[in-house]
C-alpha positions in Angstrom: 0.0 0.0 0.0 1.3 3.5 -0.8 2.1 5.5 2.3 1.0 9.2 2.5 4.7 10.2 1.9 5.0 8.3 -1.4 3.9 10.4 -4.4 1.7 8.8 -7.0 3.7 7.0 -9.7 3.3 8.8 -13.0 2.8 5.8 -15.2 2.0 8.0 -18.3 5.7 9.0 -18.4 6.6 5.5 -19.3 7.5 5.1 -23.0 9.2 2.6 -25.4 11.7 4.4 -27.7 13.8 3.5 -30.7 17.5 4.5 -30.4 19.9 5.7 -33.0 21.1 2.3 -33.8 17.6 0.8 -34.2 17.5 -0.9 -30.9 14.8 -0.1 -28.3 14.8 1.0 -24.7 12.1 1.8 -22.1 12.1 5.1 -20.4 10.4 5.3 -17.0 10.5 7.2 -13.8 13.0 6.0 -11.2 11.5 4.7 -7.9 12.9 3.6 -4.5 12.8 0.0 -5.7 15.6 0.9 -8.2 18.2 1.3 -5.6 20.2 -1.8 -6.5 19.8 -1.2 -10.2 21.2 2.3 -9.8 24.2 0.9 -7.9 24.9 -1.7 -10.5 24.6 0.9 -13.2 27.0 3.3 -11.5 29.6 0.5 -11.1 29.6 0.0 -14.9 30.2 3.7 -15.6 33.8 4.8 -16.1 35.6 7.1 -13.7 35.8 9.7 -16.5 32.0 9.7 -17.0 31.6 10.0 -13.2 34.0 12.9 -13.1 32.0 14.7 -15.8 28.8 14.2 -13.9 30.0 15.3 -10.4 33.0 17.5 -11.3 35.2 15.5 -8.9 36.2 11.9 -8.3 33.2 10.0 -7.2 34.0 6.3 -7.4 30.9 5.0 -5.7 27.5 6.1 -4.5 26.9 6.6 -0.8 23.7 5.5 0.8 22.7 9.1 0.9 23.4 9.4 -2.8 21.3 6.3 -3.6 18.4 7.6 -1.5 18.6 11.0 -3.2 18.7 9.6 -6.7 15.8 7.1 -6.2 13.4 9.1 -4.1 11.5 11.8 -6.1 8.3 13.7 -5.6 7.8 13.7 -9.4 7.3 17.4 -9.3 10.2 19.4 -8.0 12.6 16.4 -8.2 12.2 13.9 -11.1 14.5 11.1 -12.3 14.1 9.1 -15.5 16.0 6.0 -16.5 16.4 4.3 -19.9 16.3 0.5 -19.4 16.8 -2.7 -21.3 15.8 -5.8 -19.4 16.6 -5.3 -15.8 19.5 -2.8 -16.4 19.8 1.0 -16.5 21.6 2.3 -19.6 21.3 6.0 -18.8 19.6 8.3 -16.3 18.5 12.0 -16.2 17.4 14.1 -13.3 16.1 17.6 -12.7 15.8 19.6 -9.5 13.6 22.7 -9.4 15.6 25.8 -8.4 14.8 29.5 -7.9 16.4 32.3 -9.7 19.3 32.2 -7.3 20.0 28.5 -7.9 18.6 27.3 -4.5 16.2 24.4 -4.2 12.6 25.4 -4.7 9.2 23.8 -4.4 6.0 24.4 -6.4 3.9 23.2 -3.4 5.6 25.8 -1.2 5.8 29.0 -3.3 7.9 31.9 -2.2 6.4 34.6 0.1 5.1 37.8 -1.3 4.8 38.5 -5.0 7.8 36.3 -6.0 6.8 34.0 -8.9 6.8 30.2 -8.5 10.2 28.8 -9.6 9.9 27.7 -13.2 13.5 26.5 -13.8 15.4 23.4 -13.0 18.9 22.0 -13.0 19.3 19.0 -15.2 22.1 16.4 -15.4 22.6 13.1 -17.3 24.7 10.0 -16.9 25.1 7.4 -19.7 26.9 4.1 -19.4 30.0 4.2 -21.5 29.1 1.0 -23.5 25.9 2.7 -24.7 27.2 6.2 -25.5 26.6 7.2 -29.1 23.2 5.4 -29.3 21.2 8.7 -28.8 20.2 7.9 -25.2 20.9 11.4 -23.8 19.0 13.0 -26.7 15.9 11.0 -26.2 16.0 11.4 -22.5 16.3 15.1 -22.9 13.1 15.1 -25.0 11.2 13.1 -22.3 12.5 15.0 -19.3 11.7 18.3 -21.0 8.1 17.1 -21.6 7.8 16.1 -18.0 9.2 19.5 -16.9 6.7 21.4 -19.0 3.9 19.4 -17.5 5.1 20.4 -14.1 5.4 24.1 -14.8 9.1 24.3 -15.6 10.0 26.5 -18.5 13.7 26.3 -18.7 16.6 24.0 -17.9 20.0 25.0 -16.6 23.1 22.8 -16.7 26.7 23.0 -15.7 29.0 21.1 -18.0 32.8 20.7 -18.0 34.3 22.1 -21.2 35.9 18.7 -21.9 32.5 17.0 -21.9 31.9 17.9 -25.5 29.4 15.0 -26.1 27.0 16.4 -23.5 27.4 20.0 -24.7 26.5 18.7 -28.1 23.3 17.0 -26.7 22.1 20.4 -25.5 23.2 22.5 -28.4 21.8 20.1 -31.0 18.4 19.8 -29.4 16.9 22.8 -31.3 15.6 24.6 -28.2 16.3 28.3 -27.7 19.4 28.5 -25.6 22.1 30.6 -24.0 25.6 29.7 -23.1 28.2 31.2 -20.9 31.5 30.3 -19.3 32.4 30.9 -15.7 34.3 29.2 -12.9 35.8 26.6 -15.2 32.5 25.2 -16.5 30.0 25.9 -19.3 26.6 27.2 -18.1 23.8 26.3 -20.5 20.2 27.5 -20.3 17.5 26.0 -22.5 14.0 27.4 -23.0 11.8 24.3 -23.1 9.0 25.7 -25.3 9.1 23.6 -28.5 10.4 25.4 -31.5 10.3 24.7 -35.2 14.0 23.7 -34.9 13.4 21.4 -32.0 10.5 19.7 -33.7 12.6 19.3 -36.9 15.4 17.8 -34.9 13.1 15.4 -33.1 11.5 14.2 -36.3 14.8 13.8 -38.1 16.1 11.6 -35.2 12.8 9.7 -35.2 13.2 9.0 -38.9 16.8 7.8 -38.6 16.1 5.6 -35.6 12.9 4.0 -37.0 14.5 3.4 -40.4 17.5 1.8 -38.7 15.3 -0.5 -36.6 13.7 -1.9 -39.8 17.0 -2.1 -41.6 18.3 -4.4 -38.9 15.5 -6.8 -39.8 15.7 -6.4 -43.6 19.5 -6.7 -43.8 20.6 -9.0 -41.1 24.1 -10.4 -41.0 22.8 -13.8 -39.6 19.5 -15.5 -39.3 18.2 -18.3 -37.1 14.9 -20.1 -37.8 13.3 -21.4 -34.6 11.0 -24.3 -35.3 12.7 -25.7 -38.4 11.7 -29.3 -38.9 14.0 -32.0 -40.1 11.8 -33.1 -42.9 12.4 -31.1 -46.1 9.9 -28.5 -47.5 6.4 -28.1 -46.1 6.6 -31.5 -44.3 9.0 -29.9 -41.9 6.6 -27.1 -41.1 6.6 -23.4 -41.8 10.0 -23.0 -40.2 11.7 -25.6 -42.4 10.0 -24.1 -45.5 11.4 -20.6 -44.6 14.8 -22.1 -43.9 14.8 -23.7 -47.4 13.7 -20.5 -49.0 16.5 -18.6 -47.2 19.1 -21.0 -48.5 17.7 -21.2 -52.0 17.5 -17.4 -52.3 21.2 -17.2 -51.6 21.2 -15.4 -48.2 24.6 -13.9 -47.8 25.2 -14.6 -44.1 25.2 -17.5 -41.6 22.0 -19.5 -41.3 21.0 -21.5 -38.2 18.3 -24.0 -37.6 16.8 -24.4 -34.1 14.7 -27.5 -33.3 14.2 -28.5 -29.7 13.4 -32.1 -30.8 16.8 -32.4 -32.5 18.3 -35.8 -31.5 21.2 -35.7 -29.0 24.5 -35.3 -30.8 22.9 -34.0 -34.0 24.5 -30.7 -35.2 23.0 -30.2 -38.7 19.7 -30.1 -40.6 20.3 -30.7 -44.3 23.8 -29.4 -44.0 23.0 -26.3 -42.0 24.2 -25.8 -38.4 21.4 -26.9 -36.0 20.8 -26.5 -32.3 18.2 -27.5 -29.8 18.0 -23.9 -28.4 18.9 -20.5 -29.7 21.0 -20.0 -26.6 23.4 -22.7 -27.9 24.2 -20.8 -31.1 27.9 -19.8 -30.7 27.8 -16.6 -32.8 25.6 -13.5 -32.9 22.1 -13.6 -34.4 20.6 -10.5 -35.9 17.2 -11.9 -37.0 15.3 -14.8 -35.4 12.4 -16.2 -37.4 9.9 -17.8 -34.9 7.8 -20.6 -36.4 6.6 -22.3 -33.2 3.2 -22.6 -31.6 1.9 -19.5 -30.0 2.2 -20.9 -26.5 6.0 -21.4 -27.0 6.7 -18.0 -28.4 7.2 -16.4 -25.0 10.0 -18.8 -24.0 11.7 -18.5 -27.4 11.5 -14.7 -27.0 13.3 -15.0 -23.7 16.1 -17.1 -25.4 16.4 -14.5 -28.1 16.6 -11.6 -25.7 19.2 -13.2 -23.5 21.3 -14.1 -26.6 21.2 -10.5 -27.9 19.1 -11.0 -31.0 18.3 -7.7 -32.7 14.9 -8.4 -34.1 12.1 -11.0 -34.4 10.0 -12.2 -37.3 7.0 -14.0 -35.8 5.2 -16.3 -38.2 3.2 -17.9 -35.4 -0.5 -17.2 -35.2 -3.2 -17.7 -32.6 -2.2 -15.0 -30.1 -4.9 -13.2 -28.2 -4.8 -9.4 -28.1 -3.5 -9.5 -24.5 -0.8 -12.0 -25.5 0.2 -9.8 -28.4 0.6 -6.8 -26.2 2.7 -8.8 -23.7 4.8 -10.1 -26.6 5.6 -6.6 -27.8 6.4 -5.3 -24.3 8.8 -8.1 -23.6 10.5 -7.8 -27.0 11.0 -4.1 -26.5 12.3 -4.7 -23.0 15.1 -6.7 -24.6 15.8 -4.0 -27.1 14.2 -5.9 -30.0 11.6 -4.8 -32.7 9.1 -7.4 -33.9 7.4 -8.1 -37.2 4.1 -9.9 -36.7 2.7 -12.1 -35.2 1.1 -13.8 -38.1 3.6 -12.4 -40.5 4.1 -13.8 -44.0 7.7 -12.7 -44.0 10.3 -10.2 -45.3 12.4 -10.1 -48.5 15.4 -8.1 -49.6 16.8 -8.4 -53.1 20.0 -6.4 -52.5 23.0 -8.3 -53.8 24.8 -8.2 -50.5 21.8 -9.6 -48.6 19.4 -11.7 -50.8 17.0 -12.4 -47.9 13.9 -14.5 -48.5 12.6 -15.1 -45.0 9.1 -16.1 -46.1 7.3 -19.1 -47.7 7.5 -17.3 -51.1 8.8 -19.9 -53.6 11.7 -17.8 -54.9 13.3 -14.4 -54.3 12.0 -11.9 -56.9 14.5 -10.1 -59.2 15.9 -6.8 -57.9 13.7 -3.7 -58.7 12.9 -0.3 -57.5 9.6 -1.0 -55.6 9.2 -1.4 -51.9 6.1 -3.3 -50.7 4.3 -3.4 -47.4 1.3 -5.6 -46.7 -0.4 -7.2 -43.7 -2.2 -10.4 -44.6 -0.5 -13.4 -46.2 -3.2 -13.6 -48.8 -2.6 -10.1 -50.0 1.2 -10.7 -49.9 0.9 -13.6 -52.2 -1.3 -11.7 -54.5 1.1 -8.7 -54.8 4.0 -11.0 -55.5 2.1 -12.8 -58.2 1.0 -9.5 -59.8 4.6 -8.3 -59.7 5.8 -11.5 -61.3 3.1 -11.2 -64.0 4.2 -7.7 -64.9 7.9 -8.8 -65.0 8.8 -6.2 -62.4 11.2 -6.7 -59.5 11.3 -5.2 -56.0 13.8 -3.8 -53.6 12.3 -5.1 -50.3 9.0 -6.6 -49.1 7.4 -6.7 -45.7 4.2 -8.6 -44.8 3.6 -7.8 -41.2 0.6 -9.8 -40.3 -1.1 -8.3 -37.2 1.7 -5.6 -37.1 1.6 -5.5 -33.3 4.9 -3.6 -33.3 6.5 -2.7 -36.7 4.0 -1.0 -38.9 3.6 0.7 -42.3 4.9 4.0 -40.7 8.2 2.3 -39.8 8.4 1.0 -43.4 7.9 4.5 -44.8 10.6 5.8 -42.5 13.0 3.2 -44.0 12.0 3.6 -47.6 12.3 7.4 -47.4 16.0 7.1 -47.2 16.6 3.7 -48.9 18.6 4.4 -52.1 17.3 1.1 -53.7 13.6 2.1 -53.5 11.9 4.6 -55.8 8.2 3.7 -55.3 6.3 2.5 -52.2 3.3 0.2 -52.5 1.2 -0.5 -49.4 -1.8 -2.6 -48.6 -3.2 -1.3 -45.3 -6.0 -2.9 -43.4 -6.1 -0.1 -40.9 -4.4 3.2 -40.0 -3.1 3.0 -36.5 -1.7 6.6 -36.5 -3.2 8.4 -39.4 -1.7 11.8 -38.4 1.8 10.4 -38.5 1.1 8.4 -41.7 0.0 11.4 -43.7 3.0 13.4 -42.4 5.5 10.7 -43.5 3.7 10.0 -46.8 3.7 13.7 -47.7 7.5 13.9 -46.9 8.3 10.8 -48.9 6.1 11.8 -51.9 7.4 15.3 -51.9 11.0 14.0 -52.0 10.2 12.1 -55.2 9.1 8.7 -54.0 5.5 8.1 -54.8 3.4 6.3 -52.2 0.6 4.1 -53.6 -1.9 2.7 -51.1 -4.9 0.3 -51.1 -6.9 0.6 -47.8 -8.7 -2.6 -47.1 -12.0 -2.4 -45.2 -12.6 1.2 -46.0 -16.4 0.6 -46.0 -16.6 -1.9 -43.2 -17.5 0.7 -40.6 -14.0 0.8 -39.0 -14.0 -2.9 -38.0 -10.4 -4.3 -37.7 -9.3 -7.7 -39.0 -9.1 -10.4 -36.3 -6.0 -10.1 -34.1 -5.3 -6.4 -34.8 -5.0 -4.3 -31.8 -4.4 -0.8 -33.3 -6.9 2.0 -32.4 -10.0 2.4 -34.5 -10.4 5.9 -36.0 -13.9 7.5 -36.1 -12.8 9.8 -39.0 -15.4 9.6 -41.7 -14.2 7.7 -44.8 -14.6 10.6 -47.2 -12.6 12.9 -44.9 -9.9 10.3 -44.5 -9.7 9.7 -48.2 -9.5 13.5 -49.0 -6.7 14.0 -46.4 -4.7 11.0 -47.7 -4.9 12.4 -51.2 -3.9 15.8 -49.8 -0.7 14.2 -48.4 0.2 13.1 -51.9 -0.8 9.5 -51.5 -2.0 7.7 -54.6 -5.0 5.7 -53.6 -5.8 2.6 -55.6 -8.9 0.5 -55.4 -7.5 -3.0 -56.0 -4.2 -4.9 -55.6 -4.0 -5.1 -59.4 -4.3 -1.3 -59.7 -1.8 -0.9 -56.9 0.8 -2.9 -58.8 -0.1 -1.5 -62.2 0.5 2.0 -60.9 3.7 1.1 -59.0 5.3 -0.5 -62.1 4.6 2.6 -64.2 6.0 5.0 -61.6 9.1 2.8 -61.0 10.1 2.8 -64.7 8.8 6.0 -66.2 9.0 9.7 -65.7 6.0 11.7 -64.5 3.9 13.2 -67.3 4.1 17.0 -67.5 0.4 17.2 -68.4 -2.7 15.3 -69.4 -2.5 15.2 -73.2 -2.2 11.6 -74.2 -1.1 10.2 -77.6 -2.5 6.8 -78.6 -1.0 4.7 -81.4 -1.2 1.1 -82.4 -2.1 -1.5 -85.0 -5.7 -2.2 -84.0 -8.3 0.5 -84.4 -10.7 -1.1 -81.9 -8.0 -1.3 -79.1 -7.0 2.3 -79.9 -10.6 3.4 -79.5 -10.8 1.6 -76.1 -7.7 3.4 -75.0 -9.1 6.7 -76.2 -12.4 6.2 -74.3 -10.5 5.1 -71.2 -8.5 8.4 -71.3 -11.8 10.4 -71.4 -13.2 8.4 -68.5 -10.1 9.3 -66.4 -10.3 13.1 -67.2 -7.3 12.9 -69.5 -7.1 14.6 -72.9 -6.5 12.0 -75.7 -5.0 13.3 -78.9 -6.2 12.0 -82.3 -5.3 8.3 -82.5 -2.4 7.3 -84.8 -3.6 4.2 -86.5 -0.9 1.9 -87.8 -1.8 -0.7 -90.5 -2.7 -4.2 -89.4 0.5 -5.5 -90.9 2.7 -2.9 -89.1 6.1 -4.2 -88.0 8.6 -3.0 -85.4 10.0 -0.3 -87.6 6.5 1.2 -88.0 6.1 1.3 -84.2 9.5 2.9 -83.8 8.8 5.7 -86.3 5.3 6.4 -84.9 6.5 6.4 -81.3 9.4 8.7 -82.2 7.0 11.2 -83.8 4.8 11.2 -80.8 7.7 11.7 -78.4 8.9 14.6 -80.6 5.5 16.4 -80.5 5.6 19.1 -77.8 1.9 18.8 -77.4 2.2 15.2 -76.1 2.6 14.5 -72.4 2.4 10.7 -72.5 2.0 7.9 -75.0 -0.2 4.8 -74.9 1.0 2.2 -77.4 -1.4 -0.6 -78.3 -0.4 -3.9 -79.9 -2.2 -7.1 -81.0 -0.8 -10.0 -82.9 -2.0 -9.5 -86.5 0.6 -11.5 -88.3 2.7 -8.4 -89.0 6.3 -9.2 -90.1 8.6 -9.6 -87.2 6.2 -8.4 -84.5 7.7 -10.5 -81.8 8.0 -9.6 -78.1 11.8 -8.9 -78.4 11.6 -7.1 -81.7 8.7 -4.8 -80.6 10.5 -4.1 -77.3 13.7 -3.2 -79.1 11.9 -0.9 -81.4 10.1 1.0 -78.6 13.2 1.2 -76.6 15.1 2.6 -79.6 12.5 5.3 -80.1 12.6 6.3 -76.4 16.3 6.5 -76.2 16.5 8.5 -79.5 13.8 11.0 -78.5 15.2 14.5 -78.2 14.6 16.9 -75.2 12.2 16.0 -72.5 11.3 12.5 -71.3 7.6 11.5 -71.1 6.1 8.2 -70.0 5.3 5.4 -72.4 3.0 2.6 -71.5 2.0 -0.4 -73.6 -1.4 -2.2 -73.8 -1.0 -5.5 -75.5 -3.1 -8.6 -76.2 -1.7 -12.2 -76.6 1.9 -11.4 -77.5 3.8 -14.0 -75.5 6.7 -12.8 -73.4 6.1 -9.1 -74.1 5.5 -8.0 -70.5 8.8 -9.5 -69.4 10.7 -8.1 -72.3 9.2 -4.6 -71.8 9.9 -4.8 -68.0 13.6 -5.5 -68.6 13.8 -2.2 -70.5 11.8 -0.3 -67.9 8.6 0.0 -70.1 5.4 -1.0 -68.3 3.1 -3.4 -70.2 -0.5 -4.1 -69.4 -3.0 -6.8 -70.7 -5.7 -4.2 -71.2 -5.9 -0.6 -72.3 -8.1 0.3 -69.3 -5.4 -0.8 -66.9 -2.7 1.1 -68.7 -4.7 4.3 -68.8 -5.8 4.0 -65.2 -2.2 3.7 -64.1 -1.3 6.6 -66.3 -4.1 8.8 -64.9 -2.7 8.2 -61.4 0.7 9.4 -62.6 -0.8 12.5 -64.1 -2.6 13.4 -60.9 0.5 12.7 -58.9 2.6 14.9 -61.1 0.1 17.7 -60.6 0.3 17.2 -56.8 4.1 17.3 -57.0 4.0 20.6 -58.9 1.6 22.1 -56.3 3.7 20.8 -53.4 6.8 22.5 -54.8 5.1 25.9 -54.2 3.3 25.3 -50.9 1.8 28.7 -50.4 1.7 30.7 -47.1 -0.5 31.4 -44.2 -1.4 35.1 -44.5 -1.0 37.4 -41.5 -4.2 39.4 -40.8 -3.5 42.6 -38.9 -7.0 42.8 -37.4 -6.9 39.4 -35.6 -7.0 39.8 -31.8 -5.9 36.4 -30.4 -5.7 37.7 -26.8 -9.4 38.8 -26.9 -10.3 35.3 -28.3 -8.4 33.7 -25.4 -10.3 35.8 -22.9 -13.7 34.9 -24.4 -12.8 31.2 -24.3 -11.7 31.5 -20.7 -15.0 33.1 -19.8 -17.0 30.1 -21.1 -19.2 28.3 -18.6 -18.2 25.0 -17.2 -20.7 23.2 -19.5 -19.5 25.1 -22.5 -15.8 24.5 -21.8 -16.4 20.8 -21.3 -18.3 20.5 -24.6 -21.6 19.5 -23.0 -23.4 22.2 -25.0 -22.4 24.8 -27.6 -21.0 28.2 -26.8 -23.8 30.8 -26.2 -24.7 32.6 -29.5 -23.5 36.0 -28.4 -20.2 34.6 -27.1 -19.7 32.6 -30.2 -20.2 35.6 -32.4 -17.8 37.7 -30.3 -15.2 35.0 -30.6 -15.5 34.8 -34.4 -15.4 38.6 -34.6 -11.9 38.6 -32.9 -10.7 36.9 -36.1 -12.6 39.2 -38.5 -15.5 36.8 -39.1 -18.8 38.8 -38.8 -22.1 37.0 -38.3 -25.2 38.8 -39.5 -27.3 39.7 -36.4 -30.4 37.7 -35.9 -33.0 38.9 -33.3 -35.3 36.6 -31.5 -39.0 37.0 -32.5 -41.1 34.8 -30.2 -44.2 36.8 -31.1 -45.4 38.9 -34.0 -44.9 42.2 -32.1 -41.3 41.2 -31.3 -40.7 40.3 -34.9 -42.0 43.8 -36.0 -39.8 45.5 -33.4 -36.8 43.5 -34.7 -37.5 44.4 -38.3 -37.8 48.1 -37.5 -34.4 47.9 -35.8 -32.7 46.0 -38.7 -34.6 47.7 -41.5 -36.8 46.2 -44.1 -36.7 43.9 -46.1 -36.0 41.1 -43.6 -35.9 37.3 -43.4 -37.9 35.3 -40.9 -36.4 31.9 -40.0 -37.3 29.0 -37.7 -34.3 27.9 -35.6 -36.0 24.8 -34.1 -34.3 21.5 -34.8 -35.8 20.0 -37.9 -36.7 23.4 -39.4 -33.4 25.2 -39.2 -32.1 26.0 -42.7 -35.0 24.2 -44.2 -36.6 26.4 -46.8 -38.1 23.3 -48.3 -40.2 22.8 -45.2 -41.3 26.5 -45.1 -39.0 27.2 -42.2 -37.5 30.2 -44.0 -39.3 33.2 -45.4 -37.3 35.7 -47.4 -37.7 39.3 -48.6 -40.4 40.4 -46.2 -40.8 44.1 -47.1 -43.7 45.2 -44.9 -45.1 44.7 -41.5 -48.1 42.9 -42.9 -46.0 40.4 -44.8 -43.9 39.8 -41.6 -47.0 39.2 -39.4 -48.5 36.8 -41.9 -45.2 34.9 -42.2 -44.9 34.7 -38.4 -48.4 33.3 -38.1 -47.6 30.7 -40.8 -44.3 29.6 -39.0 -46.2 29.3 -35.7 -48.6 26.9 -37.4 -45.9 24.5 -38.4 -46.3 22.7 -35.1 -42.6 21.9 -34.4 -41.9 20.5 -31.0 -41.1 23.4 -28.7 -42.3 25.9 -31.3 -40.4 27.1 -34.4 -38.3 29.6 -32.4 -38.3 32.2 -35.1 -35.6 34.9 -35.6 -35.6 38.0 -37.8 -32.5 38.8 -39.8 -31.7 41.5 -42.4 -31.6 40.3 -45.9 -28.2 39.4 -47.3 -27.2 40.1 -50.9 -28.2 37.2 -53.1 -25.5 34.7 -53.9 -24.6 31.0 -53.5 -25.3 29.3 -50.2 -22.3 27.5 -48.8 -21.3 25.8 -45.6 -17.9 26.1 -43.9 -16.9 23.8 -41.0 -13.8 23.2 -38.8 -13.6 20.1 -36.6 -10.8 19.0 -34.3 -10.4 15.3 -35.1 -8.5 13.4 -32.4 -7.0 11.0 -34.9 -5.8 13.3 -37.6 -5.9 16.9 -36.2 -8.0 19.9 -37.1 -9.8 19.7 -40.4 -11.4 22.5 -42.4 -14.3 21.5 -44.7 -16.2 23.4 -47.4 -19.2 22.6 -49.6 -22.4 24.1 -51.0 -25.3 24.2 -48.5 -28.2 21.9 -49.0 -28.5 18.7 -51.1 -25.0 19.0 -52.7 -23.3 18.5 -49.3 -26.0 16.8 -47.3 -27.3 14.3 -49.9 -24.4 13.9 -52.3 -21.6 14.3 -49.8 -19.9 16.9 -52.1 -17.6 18.3 -49.4 -13.9 19.1 -49.6 -11.5 18.9 -46.7 -8.0 20.2 -45.7 -5.8 19.7 -42.7 -4.8 22.7 -40.7 -2.8 24.9 -41.0 -4.3 26.0 -44.3 -2.3 28.2 -46.7 -3.6 30.6 -49.4 -3.1 27.9 -52.0 -4.9 25.3 -49.9 -7.9 27.7 -49.5 -8.1 28.3 -53.2 -7.8 24.5 -53.9 -10.5 23.8 -51.3 -13.0 26.1 -53.0 -12.3 24.6 -56.4 -12.2 20.9 -55.4 -15.9 20.2 -54.9 -17.8 18.8 -57.8 -20.3 21.7 -57.6 -17.6 24.4 -57.9 -18.8 25.7 -61.3 -21.8 27.1 -59.3 -19.3 29.6 -57.9 -17.8 30.6 -61.2 -20.7 31.7 -63.3 -22.4 28.4 -64.2 -25.1 28.8 -66.9 -24.5 32.5 -67.2 -24.9 33.4 -63.6 -22.6 36.1 -62.1 -19.4 34.6 -60.6 -19.3 35.1 -56.8 -16.5 36.6 -54.7 -14.3 33.5 -54.2 -11.5 35.8 -52.9 -13.7 36.8 -49.9 -14.6 33.1 -49.5 -11.0 32.0 -49.4 -10.2 34.8 -46.8 -13.0 33.4 -44.6 -11.5 29.9 -44.8 -8.1 31.3 -43.9 -9.4 33.3 -40.9 -11.4 30.3 -39.6 -8.4 28.1 -40.0 -6.2 30.5 -38.0 -8.8 30.7 -35.2 -9.0 27.0 -34.8 -5.2 26.5 -35.2 -4.5 29.2 -32.6 -7.0 28.0 -30.0 -7.0 24.2 -29.5 -9.9 24.5 -27.1 -12.2 25.0 -30.1 -13.6 21.6 -31.0 -15.9 22.5 -33.8 -17.2 25.5 -35.7 -20.0 25.5 -38.3 -20.8 28.6 -40.4 -24.1 27.8 -42.2 -25.2 29.2 -44.5 -22.5 31.5 -45.8 -24.0 33.4 -48.7 -21.3 34.3 -51.2 -22.4 37.1 -53.4 -20.7 38.6 -56.5 -19.2 41.1 -54.1 -18.5 40.0 -50.5 -20.2 37.4 -48.4 -22.6 37.1 -45.4 -22.3 34.6 -42.6 -25.9 34.1 -41.5 -25.5 31.6 -38.6 -22.7 30.1 -36.6 -22.2 27.6 -33.9 -19.0 27.0 -31.9 -18.3 24.1 -29.5 -15.4 23.9 -27.1 -13.7 21.0 -25.4 -10.7 20.4 -23.3 -7.7 20.6 -25.7 -6.3 17.2 -26.6 -2.6 16.5 -26.1 -0.7 17.4 -29.3 1.2 14.3 -30.5 3.3 16.6 -32.7 4.8 18.3 -29.6 5.2 15.1 -27.6 8.6 13.3 -27.3 9.4 10.3 -29.4 7.7 7.1 -28.3 6.6 3.9 -29.8 2.8 3.3 -29.8 1.4 1.2 -27.0 -2.0 -0.2 -28.1 
């Protein structure tokens, strides 16, 4: 039982982290129970490191030292340790001090008007054997987050000048800092408020560490297969099958078989070193493949951890969700990452690796495509599609239940992998959509397209059995829009996924949407032409070759198309018509010759062919994608056209305008004055308070005066001036002109009284609750919303009011912050956008004012995380200006910002 003197243990400070070398460690608060661990840790630290920590020889810790360093109040005194197994690798500690450097306490503030101490002294100690792994850097991130939570705004540290490594930890962190030299030591002061530089540093370190953690599994120096049977092939179980595949693929390092049923004295399985336990393997093991029953995985994991294995590939199935969580926790506690359970395997075609740790019958040829899937069935399908296209791959991961390593880790790896140009992913769920879109945008903007199929998009958010990642409540149309906004190419099928990846891996992006079509079959050319139209491409007049066209005819026709400055891409069609020499090799050589001889710019060439044996493989060898139908070729090409457009837009990202009339401090005061129910989100912000809040950011809502009776309506109209509108605000009637809940253009008192009587007769529960409002200039009714989504962040949405958005779902979305280019794109991306630009001879409306409204609302929500939702409906956009006729604002306690949090692995 916890005594009154013992503070509550802050379990939310615990975190698993990935270190610079790809290994893992657990960060947690230090407790009195850690006394012996601390002593053992200190005994392993060199005298030099101890001197740097204490500025004097300090060979051992006294009992007083041990008590001081293990007893904390988790407020004024905090200590964190990075651990692997039962050992400390590094520690960090802060002590709150006042401005004079004396110990201070938040619970006992200074007398008088002196402020509560908001600074602390901080010090690190890292075991020598683990220096250089990034432990101090990640501990600084976590102790800084703890300090901010406890009201500490700056760290101070005294460091000896010779301790250059620790000075570098502070100076490279990206925080605002000051440095001085006095009394033989360097005095460092760090402001702990996150900055753009500190966030950039943290994300760069996260990327390198997570990439390295996957690289250790994709490029191991040695592999052990646990559960490898003595019978060859499938008869020896999944483990023996994988062992055979590893050897057949030509794995470059040592291979070991582990079989606990190995007869006494046996040392080999089919010529490979074999052992009864992984602990008996004499050399290091980087990757252990676990193909044992689920109830034996835990013991095997212990053997792997004690042996120093770097990572696990768990093929075993049948784990409960609780067992999966425990498996991941124990693997990370030993410093290991884990793929699976239920994984199909991993492949790496690099010449120095040649890893086929899967049941796949052979190692595919090297290529420029990286693939991530989850289920084994999809993994097999993708590999078969790649084989059919003649394409190779760089690396392949099928992660099963992905209880630990996920698609985000794969993106981190492929982002910097020089052997990968295109990323293909089949995702059955998005565990961290905010991070996924951030990583995908970075990867795509750097020139590596990311193509994704999302399984189960329309299954209501249900996860496949065994998956333990969070389920997002983000609407599907919103998620799809935001994924596209991040530059992700979303395919509908596995076939389309591979088709698109093959094109992007071998061809340049098209500079536009004008497509030349040429070939020897008029019917197939017409199919290609129609497919272009269906994909919003602009096909040029078809170049029809004679049925007897040979390779030379194709070379000349393609050369002419490539030389045409009005052509952005070429679709070549070919069917076997008995033409002289139209074989797979001859046609491929002709097309390749035309491409290499083309002057100036390079544009993509795709081939749609029917029944020409061997053509797909021959084309793939020359980097030309071939497809068995024109529709598939054109669909892949359309994805490339849209991605090229996204790349061009991303290169000029726009800016967030600065509005001089914004009063952020006034907005903060209005939010702070909200009632308890409003602040908690139990009911919307009062109308007058909501309108004053919006006004601080330059958003004016047209006044609406309550009119409970006809006399009140007349008084309101006299105040506002005729003509007026009379509107019902009761649920079910609000914004419903089709139900007679809105009466417009009332120019006289008589018209107003008659309209009021008619509204009163509608019989709505609780009455129609009418209001009177001045008439706004005529225009197009739109709706603007902003919602703080806990999974993906704040989202700005726009559409036309009424059936277009409510019935047809024609709404566009953008993640905040929104730039001027984002606002312009948001307005133009709905299908009904022509209504804003003079459709059928109508006057174009003021889209500049509309874009400004979107930017102002985006700034309001971005600046004040307490705002959970804002709806402006309707917003009438006139030829000149706009009018916001109604607004609702909801508040909620601000969620923690994962973008500002220190690095940590997800714990589902």
